[in-house]
MARSE-318282 format. One record per residue (C-alpha): x, y, z. Coordinates in steps of 0.05 Angstrom, whole numbers. Layout:
<px=X&py=Y&pz=Z>
...
//
This chain:
<px=293&py=15&pz=471>
<px=227&py=48&pz=495>
<px=205&py=121&pz=511>
<px=141&py=143&pz=543>
<px=111&py=214&pz=529>
<px=49&py=228&pz=581>
<px=1&py=282&pz=577>
<px=-63&py=295&pz=610>
<px=-100&py=280&pz=543>
<px=-64&py=218&pz=520>
<px=-1&py=171&pz=530>
<px=43&py=152&pz=475>
<px=93&py=90&pz=485>
<px=149&py=88&pz=431>
<px=186&py=28&pz=414>
<px=246&py=19&pz=363>
<px=236&py=-46&pz=322>
<px=293&py=-84&pz=333>
<px=343&py=-93&pz=280>
<px=302&py=-46&pz=233>
<px=296&py=31&pz=216>
<px=223&py=33&pz=252>
<px=192&py=71&pz=316>
<px=128&py=33&pz=335>
<px=78&py=78&pz=372>
<px=26&py=51&pz=418>
<px=-23&py=112&pz=434>
<px=-72&py=117&pz=491>
<px=-127&py=170&pz=504>
<px=-128&py=192&pz=579>
<px=-177&py=230&pz=631>
<px=-229&py=277&pz=606>
<px=-210&py=263&pz=525>
<px=-227&py=188&pz=541>
<px=-291&py=199&pz=580>
<px=-318&py=246&pz=532>
<px=-306&py=191&pz=485>
<px=-344&py=143&pz=525>
<px=-399&py=193&pz=536>
<px=-409&py=207&pz=459>
<px=-420&py=127&pz=448>
<px=-467&py=111&pz=506>
<px=-510&py=173&pz=504>
<px=-525&py=151&pz=429>
<px=-567&py=82&pz=430>
<px=-553&py=61&pz=361>
<px=-476&py=64&pz=377>
<px=-478&py=37&pz=449>
<px=-493&py=-30&pz=422>
<px=-432&py=-28&pz=379>
<px=-391&py=4&pz=440>
<px=-322&py=-30&pz=419>
<px=-325&py=-17&pz=343>
<px=-340&py=52&pz=351>
<px=-292&py=62&pz=409>
<px=-238&py=34&pz=367>
<px=-256&py=89&pz=311>
<px=-256&py=146&pz=350>
<px=-190&py=122&pz=381>
<px=-159&py=118&pz=324>
<px=-188&py=179&pz=298>
<px=-147&py=218&pz=355>
<px=-89&py=177&pz=337>
<px=-95&py=207&pz=267>
<px=-106&py=279&pz=286>
<px=-44&py=278&pz=333>
<px=4&py=248&pz=274>
<px=-30&py=297&pz=230>
<px=-1&py=363&pz=262>
<px=71&py=333&pz=244>
<px=51&py=306&pz=165>
<px=12&py=369&pz=139>
<px=71&py=406&pz=172>
<px=133&py=368&pz=143>
<px=108&py=330&pz=84>
<px=162&py=318&pz=38>
<px=213&py=340&pz=86>
<px=218&py=298&pz=145>
<px=195&py=224&pz=158>
<px=117&py=213&pz=154>
<px=75&py=175&pz=211>
<px=27&py=128&pz=195>
<px=-34&py=103&pz=229>
<px=-92&py=63&pz=206>
<px=-165&py=56&pz=198>
<px=-181&py=-14&pz=198>
<px=-145&py=-82&pz=219>
<px=-133&py=-96&pz=144>
<px=-94&py=-32&pz=129>
<px=-53&py=-50&pz=191>
<px=-41&py=-118&pz=166>
<px=-21&py=-102&pz=96>
<px=24&py=-44&pz=125>
<px=58&py=-97&pz=162>
<px=69&py=-148&pz=111>
<px=88&py=-95&pz=57>
<px=145&py=-73&pz=112>
<px=162&py=-142&pz=146>
<px=143&py=-122&pz=204>
<px=97&py=-162&pz=260>
<px=34&py=-158&pz=262>
<px=-6&py=-164&pz=326>
<px=-88&py=-171&pz=323>
<px=-138&py=-122&pz=348>
<px=-77&py=-72&pz=357>
<px=-98&py=-26&pz=290>
<px=-133&py=32&pz=332>
<px=-76&py=56&pz=372>
<px=-14&py=33&pz=331>
<px=29&py=85&pz=290>
<px=98&py=72&pz=251>
<px=157&py=119&pz=232>
<px=215&py=101&pz=191>
<px=259&py=141&pz=245>
<px=295&py=122&pz=303>
<px=265&py=126&pz=370>
<px=298&py=191&pz=394>
<px=280&py=223&pz=324>
<px=206&py=208&pz=333>
<px=205&py=229&pz=412>
<px=218&py=298&pz=390>
<px=168&py=297&pz=328>
<px=114&py=265&pz=373>
<px=131&py=317&pz=428>
<px=118&py=372&pz=376>
<px=50&py=340&pz=351>
<px=26&py=332&pz=417>
<px=41&py=401&pz=441>
<px=7&py=426&pz=374>
<px=-53&py=382&pz=384>
<px=-69&py=405&pz=455>
<px=-51&py=488&pz=434>
<px=-102&py=475&pz=373>
<px=-161&py=425&pz=414>
<px=-150&py=415&pz=486>
<px=-107&py=490&pz=509>
<px=-140&py=470&pz=577>
<px=-92&py=417&pz=590>
<px=-32&py=444&pz=578>
<px=15&py=478&pz=630>
<px=86&py=512&pz=628>
<px=119&py=435&pz=637>
<px=80&py=409&pz=576>
<px=73&py=469&pz=529>
<px=142&py=464&pz=501>
<px=163&py=455&pz=428>
<px=231&py=422&pz=413>
<px=277&py=451&pz=356>
<px=273&py=402&pz=302>
<px=333&py=398&pz=246>
<px=291&py=408&pz=177>
<px=336&py=402&pz=117>
<px=337&py=450&pz=64>
<px=310&py=430&pz=-2>
<px=347&py=460&pz=-59>
<px=294&py=449&pz=-123>
<px=325&py=419&pz=-180>
<px=330&py=438&pz=-248>
<px=276&py=405&pz=-286>
<px=306&py=355&pz=-330>
<px=289&py=348&pz=-399>
<px=262&py=283&pz=-425>
<px=257&py=263&pz=-489>
<px=200&py=214&pz=-498>
<px=220&py=148&pz=-535>
<px=182&py=133&pz=-598>
<px=146&py=63&pz=-588>
<px=163&py=17&pz=-649>
<px=96&py=12&pz=-685>
<px=98&py=-67&pz=-696>
<px=100&py=-83&pz=-617>
<px=49&py=-32&pz=-595>
<px=-22&py=-30&pz=-608>
<px=-30&py=42&pz=-593>
<px=26&py=101&pz=-569>
<px=30&py=102&pz=-495>
<px=43&py=173&pz=-500>
<px=-40&py=180&pz=-527>
<px=-61&py=156&pz=-453>
<px=-12&py=184&pz=-410>
<px=-64&py=240&pz=-377>
<px=-113&py=178&pz=-357>
<px=-64&py=141&pz=-326>
<px=-37&py=202&pz=-293>
<px=-110&py=227&pz=-271>
<px=-124&py=157&pz=-244>
<px=-61&py=150&pz=-205>
<px=-35&py=89&pz=-241>
<px=40&py=96&pz=-237>
<px=56&py=28&pz=-253>
<px=27&py=-49&pz=-246>
<px=47&py=-104&pz=-204>
<px=77&py=-174&pz=-201>
<px=98&py=-213&pz=-136>
<px=137&py=-273&pz=-135>
<px=190&py=-315&pz=-91>
<px=259&py=-272&pz=-81>
<px=285&py=-343&pz=-105>
<px=266&py=-314&pz=-181>
<px=304&py=-258&pz=-173>
<px=368&py=-275&pz=-213>
<px=328&py=-308&pz=-267>
<px=281&py=-251&pz=-271>
<px=349&py=-203&pz=-278>
<px=371&py=-245&pz=-335>
<px=303&py=-266&pz=-374>
<px=244&py=-219&pz=-346>
<px=178&py=-243&pz=-316>
<px=164&py=-298&pz=-357>
<px=99&py=-335&pz=-371>
<px=94&py=-414&pz=-344>
<px=89&py=-436&pz=-418>
<px=154&py=-393&pz=-434>
<px=189&py=-423&pz=-376>
<px=173&py=-486&pz=-397>
<px=189&py=-479&pz=-467>
<px=262&py=-453&pz=-450>
<px=282&py=-503&pz=-404>
<px=280&py=-453&pz=-345>
<px=269&py=-469&pz=-272>
<px=226&py=-425&pz=-220>
<px=187&py=-427&pz=-155>
<px=124&py=-413&pz=-168>
<px=80&py=-362&pz=-131>
<px=13&py=-383&pz=-167>
<px=-21&py=-447&pz=-149>
<px=-22&py=-512&pz=-189>
<px=-99&py=-496&pz=-196>
<px=-89&py=-422&pz=-228>
<px=-36&py=-450&pz=-283>
<px=-83&py=-509&pz=-296>
<px=-140&py=-459&pz=-314>
<px=-92&py=-420&pz=-350>
<px=-75&py=-473&pz=-392>
<px=-153&py=-495&pz=-401>
<px=-172&py=-417&pz=-421>
<px=-108&py=-421&pz=-470>
<px=-77&py=-361&pz=-426>
<px=-11&py=-398&pz=-403>
<px=31&py=-358&pz=-441>
<px=17&py=-294&pz=-413>
<px=50&py=-263&pz=-352>
<px=-4&py=-240&pz=-304>
<px=1&py=-166&pz=-269>
<px=-45&py=-124&pz=-224>
<px=-66&py=-58&pz=-225>
<px=-68&py=-58&pz=-145>
<px=-3&py=-65&pz=-106>
<px=-39&py=-97&pz=-42>
<px=-65&py=-156&pz=-84>
<px=-107&py=-206&pz=-46>
<px=-76&py=-265&pz=-81>
<px=-10&py=-247&pz=-45>
<px=-40&py=-259&pz=21>
<px=-67&py=-320&pz=0>
<px=-4&py=-338&pz=-19>
<px=26&py=-328&pz=36>
<px=-28&py=-362&pz=81>
<px=-20&py=-425&pz=38>
<px=50&py=-424&pz=48>
<px=67&py=-417&pz=-15>
<px=115&py=-356&pz=-3>
<px=165&py=-361&pz=47>
<px=186&py=-293&pz=24>
<px=170&py=-248&pz=-35>
<px=191&py=-189&pz=-75>
<px=135&py=-147&pz=-113>
<px=155&py=-117&pz=-185>
<px=139&py=-54&pz=-206>
<px=124&py=-57&pz=-285>
<px=122&py=4&pz=-331>
<px=55&py=23&pz=-355>
<px=81&py=17&pz=-421>
<px=67&py=-62&pz=-427>
<px=-8&py=-38&pz=-426>
<px=-3&py=-20&pz=-493>
<px=40&py=-70&pz=-529>
<px=-2&py=-102&pz=-587>
<px=-17&py=-182&pz=-548>
<px=-30&py=-146&pz=-480>
<px=-105&py=-171&pz=-455>
<px=-145&py=-139&pz=-409>
<px=-196&py=-167&pz=-355>
<px=-252&py=-136&pz=-312>
<px=-240&py=-188&pz=-256>
<px=-190&py=-244&pz=-233>
<px=-172&py=-281&pz=-298>
<px=-192&py=-347&pz=-259>
<px=-255&py=-332&pz=-254>
<px=-320&py=-366&pz=-287>
<px=-342&py=-330&pz=-343>
<px=-283&py=-274&pz=-349>
<px=-278&py=-227&pz=-414>
<px=-209&py=-220&pz=-439>
<px=-195&py=-165&pz=-489>
<px=-145&py=-132&pz=-529>
<px=-179&py=-68&pz=-541>
<px=-152&py=-18&pz=-496>
<px=-223&py=17&pz=-491>
<px=-235&py=-45&pz=-453>
<px=-185&py=-28&pz=-398>
<px=-206&py=52&pz=-402>
<px=-283&py=28&pz=-379>
<px=-253&py=-1&pz=-310>
<px=-280&py=45&pz=-254>
<px=-210&py=64&pz=-223>
<px=-237&py=120&pz=-175>
<px=-279&py=77&pz=-138>
<px=-228&py=27&pz=-117>
<px=-154&py=36&pz=-138>
<px=-102&py=47&pz=-87>
<px=-154&py=40&pz=-33>
<px=-155&py=-27&pz=19>
<px=-191&py=-90&pz=-13>
<px=-265&py=-93&pz=9>
<px=-291&py=-159&pz=-3>
<px=-363&py=-128&pz=15>
<px=-356&py=-70&pz=-43>
<px=-400&py=-75&pz=-107>
<px=-321&py=-57&pz=-137>
<px=-292&py=-124&pz=-112>
<px=-288&py=-154&pz=-177>
<px=-253&py=-95&pz=-215>
<px=-202&py=-90&pz=-155>
<px=-178&py=-161&pz=-187>
<px=-176&py=-131&pz=-254>
<px=-115&py=-157&pz=-284>
<px=-70&py=-141&pz=-343>
<px=-39&py=-203&pz=-388>
<px=25&py=-201&pz=-424>
<px=41&py=-249&pz=-479>
<px=104&py=-292&pz=-466>
<px=143&py=-242&pz=-415>
<px=154&py=-177&pz=-383>
<px=226&py=-157&pz=-410>
<px=281&py=-129&pz=-359>
<px=271&py=-60&pz=-394>
<px=198&py=-55&pz=-367>
<px=211&py=-74&pz=-293>
<px=221&py=-13&pz=-259>
<px=252&py=-36&pz=-193>
<px=295&py=-94&pz=-220>
//
């Protein structure tokens, strides 16, 4: 199913993703607005030499401005639109949500988790509000109409009284509650581990186990890691550790997919309590890298500059790219009780 919204400033094509609760938006900037974009680029000698790059940046910016009129007004109440600032962020979104990725489409593409008819109303209102605010000269009586949206009434829940569990001194190097402010300030809500969905039953029974633990207990799994990385773990005497990441969008996941080691996968979310287990180790880069340091000191983890890279797309040219690959190594296994989305 496909629908089109047409205005003097832009044209949006909406397409329901077959068999999925997503609607894809392909947006084209038209008329004088596009002419102004072109003029702004070619009048600047530095930008004119890289016309395509700056054209895509401005087209992406237009789409981001358009959907912001919906997202800002209905945040937490109605589904939100997603647009992208690069090819990588678009690719990662498609992988995370099992959507088809199309090269060189990021700057004009958006998604929302809603059916196409609902999305049509949302986008029509956003378009009217955009034009009222930025391009009132292009509005006329036929296009200056807002749809009456059905907005659910949110009844605030009574705050729940949470009694914090007391960690067992015998297994923790320090109390998790001692560092809760640090984790909250740096938006570290959980840790991540990706693996094949074929391992789901085993993980529900045994947890996420190290390669050595699996071997010792005769547990058969489908490995997401390469044999080379497991050999490195053996050489570095880390085969009895489970590798976790601070970043959901770990570049190693995309490498595993590209190399065909994963046909399908699941990303497990792990409680940050494992950071404070007595035998947990920390690195400041990929654990397989030459010269990597391993430390069981919690202060070594606290030195990582999370504000400079955490929850952002991976940038191979960034001075913080090694920190993006920092790992948390948990001894033997991550018990099912620590897995948040089991």
